[in-house]
N, C-alpha and C positions, 0 to 999 in steps of 0.2 A: 503494500499501500504505500503510495506517495504521501509524503508529510507535507501538508500546506503550510506555506509561510505567511504570517500575519504581520504585517508591517505596522507599527504603531507608534503614536507620538501624542502627547498631551501638552496643554498650556494652563499654566496656574497664576493666580494673584493672591495677595495676602487675603486670609480670610477675615470674617468678621467675628472674632472670638475675644474671650477675656485676655488671651495672650497679646493680641496686637494692642489692645488698650494698655496693658501693663508696658509693653515696649515703649509706646510712645509717651506715657507718662513718668518713665524712669529715665528720660534723656537728660544727661547733665554736661556741663562743660568739661574740656580735657582737665587733667590734674595739674598742668601748669596755671591754670587760670583759678585764682584763689581769692583775690581781693572782691569785697562785695561789689562794687562798682562795675569791675570788669566782669563778675558773674552775671549781674544784672544785664550788661550789654550783651554779653553772648546769648543769654536766654531770648533777649527780645529781637537779636538780629539773626542768629545761627539755629537757635533751637528748632523752629519750623521745619526747616530743611533737614536738619539732622533727624528729627522725629520721624518725618516722612521717609528718608531713606533707610532707617531702622525697620520701620514697618513694612518697607518695600522687600527687605531681605526675607521676611517671613513667609514670602511667596514661594521660597525654595525649601520650606520645612513641611514634609508630608504631613505631620499631625495637625498643623495649624493653617495649612494654605487651603485654597478653594480652586478646584478644577472647573475651567470655564470653557474648554473645548477638548474633544477627544476624537482623533482621526486614525483611521486604519484602513489597509487594503490587504487583500488575499491574493498572493501570488502576483500575476499580472492584471487582475482585476481593478476596477475603479476605486478611488479613494472614498470612504464614507466619512462624514463629518457630522459631529454631534455638539450642539452648543444651545443651551437654554440658560435662562436667568436664574433658574434654580438648580444647584449642582446635582441634586438628587435626581432630576429629570435627565441631565446630561449623563450621568453615570447609568441609570436605569435603562435608558433607551440605547446607549451603546452595548450594554449586555444583551438586551432584547434582540437587537439586529445582528450581532455578532453570532448568537446562538442561531439565528435563522440562516445566516450565510454558511455557516458551518455545518448544519444539518445534514444537508444533501451530500457532504463529503464524507459523511459517517466517521470522521476522525477528530472530533472536537478535543479529545483528550491527548490526541497525538500531535496537534498543531505545534508548530514552532513558531513563537512570538520573537519579533525582532525589532530592536530599538537602540538609539544611541543613548547611552546611559540608562537603558531600560531597567537593569537590576538595581542600580543605585538611585533612581529617581521615579520612572514612570510606574513601575510596580508598586513601590511602597505608597505611592500618592493615590493611585486607583484603590488600594487596600484600605487605606486610611479613610478615603471618601466612601467607600462602602461601610465602614465601621461607623462613621460619623451618620450616615443617612440610612442604617439599617437595610441595606441591599446586599443580597447575596454575592459573595466573590465567586464567580464561576469561570470555568477554562483557563483563566490566567494562572501561570506558575506563581507559588506563594512566594512574596519577597524575603521571608525569614529563612525558607529551606532551598531556594534555587542558588546552585553553585554557578559561577559565570563561565567555568570551564566546560560544564555539562551543557553543550550546545544544541542537543537534539529538542529541548524545550524551550530554552530562552537563548538567543544568541544576541549578546549586547556588542554592538559594533565598536563602541568606545572602549571597552575591556579588551576586545580582541586587538586592537590597535596599539593601546598605550598601557594596558595593565591597570595598575592602581593610580597611574598618573591622570591629571584632568587638565592642567593649564596648557592651553595652546592646542587642545584636540577637540575643539568645539565640531559640531556638524558643519558650520559654514566653513570653517578652515579645511576640514576634510573635503568639501566639495571643491574649493579651490586647488587643494593639493593634487586631487586626482581628476581634476577637469569636469567635474560632474554639471548637469544643467540645473543651474539654481535659478528659480523665477522670483525669489526674494532675498537677493543678496544685501539689501539695505535694511533688513529687519532682524533683531534678534530677541532672545527671550527678555532681556531686560526692558524691552519696549512694550511688553503685552499689557502690563498694568495701567501705564498711561493711555494706551490705545483703549482699554476697557472703560476707563474713566471718561474717554472722550466720545464713547459710543461707537467706536469704530468696529464693530463686531464682525464684520465682512472680512476686514483685513486680517484680524485674528485668525478667523477660520481658514483663510486662504494660506496665511503662514504656517499654520499647524499641517494643513494638507500638503504644502509644498515640503515640510520637513518629512513626511511620510515618503514622498516621492524621492528625496533626497537618500533617505535610509535604504529604499529599494535599490537604488543605483549603487549605493556604497556597499551594500551586503553583496550585489552580484559581481562587484568590483573585486572584493577581498575573499569571497567565500572559499575559493580553492587553496588560500593560504591559511586557512583557519585549522586548528588542531582537529 
């Protein structure tokens, strides 16, 4: 039986939880700023931007972020996109359609999921979103038990190329290195939250879908060199 490849990508923003509120409230000046006047000036001038930056970083924390878009494609098939204002709807609709698409293949439990930082980010984020929203975690490899070198169930292109390294190995950089067709070269993950706040939802969905296409190209480019 041929194992289907499911190319997967998600986009996240900071969630609206107690944690983001604590992060925003606990902003303080650098340790070298101690004089009351200097502290007051820093809080007035720099604290808002520092607070927003700190909250922005929580968008990378699986327990506290919010998934705003999930895209996948099976083998050479079309990219499916899921984006709803409610995270539960996004995740639930994703699993519903994935089950429908995999059912005719009679190989849901044998599908290989492929992503760039799949094991380090995408799978944990989806698992946490399911936990938060009481959605069954189906089909996908479990992020706590999946080994990155066991590539029959989960193929993490980032791990295969860089091992534990991260800096410099973004999907965008790999697209440039391997001359892949990138339809969104001027967008990266750090821009998703500003785009979300601006209401540019279609641009986020297009970016996420493009990352699935890039992941598919990258997988096909490096597959024969994988262990």
